[in-house]
Steps between C-alpha positions, in 0.01 A plus 500: 500500500698175467201309619277663244753415234507139605118479516463663164749253359310201640161642404604510138576129499246286331328260740474203276857463395652401834793635687796634299734790463426752239829640375350745260418766755767748600394504866530125514852517372587749773343277767682197362825694495446619858430145614810365326717780642361436849569127472849563364576754772364278777690188389800640320528820705617326816745290302618809313532688830703221656710475184565875505580484876746217439658695215518812719658298782748343256595842366539637855713199596712547189544870581597417859745235382641741245544773761655244738736381226583860417580565868712184513674602179562845647646340814720270292607799290592694813687198636681457170592870501629468856700191405634680193609795713657262751680318216625833363633599842663159538654527152632846585649369824657208315645737238640727770639200688653374176667837442635500855625143468657575163681803640614293798626228266679759291658647812597152621652415162690829491631452854601140423668616181686774689601247766628261234686784329662599829598135563640478148693824555632363830596173331665696221702704751601183684601334173699808396669512840573126484654524153694813598641320803580201284671723242693682776600169654616369162691823434646490851602136456655581163694795640612301806606205286695734269667667796584166656643368175720812463610471863589135446694593184700760686563272790611223268728733303642644807526862595713724289640820642209724402240259632706452817508875562122530444422219744739640762350848469150356540590318822689798637208730439268258677743469789518877545123523508485242774428640849520258787 
């Protein structure tokens, strides 16, 4: 049928006019269109195919890279989460250690304070005892000096009869208490 169409197309051509394309006939337009499409497909088709293959390969490569980057990002996220958890544990340990150290420091300060207070109390007692002994010594020295001055007065005045009797009675009582 195509052959008949082609022959009928060429048979209608006038012989004297020469070779040419008649664009007025509908069948000729279809043949021309088919020839142009065939030429375009044969020359441009391979280029278009290769272009589409390259584009497909580029898209596949981009998808692979994207999935690889997503996997790497997921790994980094997991590592970051692990590091965060480790940092939280470390921070908790540091806080607990800080609380322990603070309580130890408080206990040390309290014990040092108590030790200083006991030393101060001891020093206070020693100071009180020292000043008491000093006061007793001063009082003793005062009393002794007063007694000695009165004894010297009596000895310088001489013994009167009442004083003589008192001294004699004292020595007699001491003599009677004496046991050889």
